[in-house]
N, C-alpha and C positions, 0 to 999 in steps of 0.2 A: 447332079441336080441336088440342090439343098431343099429338104422338106421344110416347109413353113407351117407352123401350128399356132393358132390363136385359141386360147381357152377363156371362156366366160364363166365367172364364178363370184359368189359373194364372199369367199374366203381364200384370197390368193395365197396366203401363207401356207395353206394345206397342200399346195401344189409346188410352190417354188423350192422348198427345201428338198423334197424327194427327187425332183427333177434336176437338182444340182449335184447329186451324189452318184457314185459308182458309174455304171455304164452310161446312163442318161446324161450325167454331168460331163463325162468325157466326150460324148457325142456332140454336145453343145459346144464345148471348148474347141473341138476340132472343126467346127463349122459345118457338120453334116446335117444339122437341124437347127432351125431358128424358132425357138418357142417363146411366145409372148403371152403372158398371163394378165387378164384384164378384170378389174373389179366391176361387176355389173352395175354398181351404184353410180358409175360414171354416166350411165344413161337413165338413172333414177329420176323421179318426178318430185318437184317441190323442194322445200327447205330441207327435208329429211332424206332426200334422194330415195324415195320409196320405189321399190321394185315389185312388190307383190300386194295382194289384197285378199279379203274374205271371199268365200265361194258363194255364187248365186245359188239359192235354194237351201242355204244353211249347211252346217257341218263344221267339223273341227279342222283347223289348219289353214294355212295360207297358200295361195297359188300365184305363180309368176305371171305378171301382167303381159298380155300379148303386145301391147304398144311398146313396152320397154324392150322386149325381145326383138321386135321388129326394128327398132332404132339401132340396137347393138349390131344386129346382123347386117343392116344396111351399110354400116360403117366398115365392117370387116370383110364382108363377102365380095368376091370379084370373080371374073370368068375363070373357071377351072377349080373353084373352091368346092369342097365337100363338107357340108354342114351336118354335124352329128349331134343328136340329142341322146344323152345318157338317161335311159328310162327302163323300169322293170318290165314294161310291156313290149320292149323292142326285140329285134332279132338277137338270138343268143350269140355272143361274140365267140368266134372260132378262129383257129390258126389260119384258115384260108382267107378270112376277112382281114386279118392282120397283114398277110402278104399283099392283099389287094390295096389296102390303105397305104402301105409302104411305098407304093408306086405313084401315089397321088401327089400333086405339087403343093397343095394347100388344104389343111384340115382346120375346121372350126368346131370346137367341142363346147357344147352348152351344158352346164352343170346345174340342174334344178335343185331346189331345197324344199323342205317341208312337204306339202301335198303335191308337188310337181308343177306342171305348167298348165296354163289355159289351153284347152283343146285346140284352139286355132293356131297355136305355136307349131303344132305338128305339120301343118301345111307349109311351114317356112323352112323345114329342114329336109335334107336329102336322105338321111339314114337315122333310124332309131336303134340303139344298141343296149342290150342288157348283158351283164356279166354273170347272171345266175338267178335262180328262183329264191330270192330273199330280198329283204328291204333294208336299204341303207338310210342314213340321215340325210344324205345328199349325193349328188353325182360326182363329187370330187374323187373318192376312192375308185369309182368305176373309170373315171378319166385317166387316173394313174395306171390302172391295169391295162387299158387300151394303149396308152402311149408307151408304156414299157415294152409291151409285146411288139409294137410297130417299130419303135426306134432301133431295137436290136437287129432288125431285118434290113436296115439301110445298108447299101453297099459300103464296105469299109468299116462298119461299126464294130464287128467282132469277127473272129476267125470263121470263115464260111463253113468249115467242117463242123463247127459247133452247132450251127443252125440246121445243117443237112441231116444230122444223125439223132437229133433230140426227139422227144415225144411229140407226136402229131405231125412231124415233118413229112412222113410218108403215110399218115393216117393211122399209125399204130402207136402204142405206148413204148417208151424207150426200154431197152434191155437193162438188166441190173449192172451197176457199176461197182468196181472194187479198186482199192488202193493199198498202200503199205500200212501195217505189216501184213505179210502173207498169211500168218496164222495168229489168232488171238489166244490169250491164256486159257480160255475155255475150250479151245480146239477148233473153233470156227475158222475155216480156211477159204482162201480164194479158189474157185474152180480150177482144176489142173489145166484145162484147155487154155485158159487165159495166160498161163506162164509157159506154155509149150513152145511158143515161137512159131507155131504153124498158122499162118495167116488165114488160109482157107477154112481151117477148122474153127478158128476164132470167129470168122464171118458167119459161118453156118450156126454156131452156138448162139451168137447174138441175134440172128434172125429167129431162131427157134424160141429163145427166151422172150424176145419182143412179142412174138405171136402168142406165147403161153400167157404172158402177163395181160395182154389185150383180151384174150379169150376168157380169162378168169375175172378180170376187173371191169372191162368195158366191151363186152361182146357186141354192143350196139354199133361200135365203130367198124365192125366187120360186115355188117349187114349189106350196105350199099357200096362197099369198097371193092373194086375189081382186084382179084388176087392173081399173082403170077403162078406159073406152073409149079415152081419150087415152093411157094407159100401154100398152095393147095396140098402138096405132098406132106409138108410139115404139119399142117392143120389136121390131116388124116392121122398122122402119127400121134399128135397130142390128144386127139379125141379117143384114139385107141388106148393110149396109156391111161387116160382118165377112166375109161370103161373097165379096165382090168385092175384098178386099184381096189384093195379090200375095203368093204363098207365098214364104217365105224360101228362099234358094238352098241346095241340098244341098251339104254339104262334100265335097270330092274324096276318094275312097277308094282310088284306084289305087295299088298298091304295086309297087316294083321287084322284078323276078324274082330279083335277087341278095340281096334283104333276108333276113337270117337270121331264123328264127322266134323269137318272144319266149320267154324262159325261163318255165317254168310257175310260176304264183303260189304263194307259200307257203301251206300250209293255214291257214285261219282257226280260231282257237280262241276259245271263249267262256268267260270266267271262271265258275267254279262255286262260288266260295267262299261263306262264310256272309254273311248280311245284316249290315249295319252295326248294331252294338249301340246301343240307345237307353238313355240314363241312367235308372236306376231312380229312383222317387220317394223322396226323402229323408224 
């Protein structure tokens, strides 16, 4: 099955080049995905093909008009389509969502600009996605992130082993990776187990290091994830090791009796100026 994708944007060039390179480009060349990028101004209004307007109630920035969005989606949507709005208020994009989207026959991605979309547009989509808690100038970078994650999961896109063992595939961060040379001039070396040729020991080392990295950097991933008996045992080992590690020495805090008190810090002020203006739609 070929995955079909339609992307709605005001800046097609921001998407076409990245999606024509590397793995996404090869996927398109091999016919595993058919990606079509559309300029939203095709559905714009009037001589200037206007797609957005000022907000009711005042405020900075422009908002995508609901009639323009409705016209575009009416032309592109069909039975089986999944329409996605890239929006900071959406569901946080995760690997599980990428796997789900890779099984859909047709995706439509709507990339807002400036102040986003008229609230009524949300009722026109099937899914709202966010790639993180920060603000972008538009939905195009987020669309690229979503598509890159989805395309590489298509059957035949890349080696299946690559997607099976990477971070988040099993709900854990990936174990450390090493390559040649085995030893650097400063003495940093590859762990001996990885060059031992003992496949079972390598497997157990990778599991332990994957759990160690997840426990240290993303413990939230372990909270709701069911663990195997082997993983539970390894986690007990890791927590025991962490508990027996010597605590870091406390820095000395003794001050001289003749030390003069520090001058009071200057009061902090927070800018309260207006938000940066966004360019109106021409």
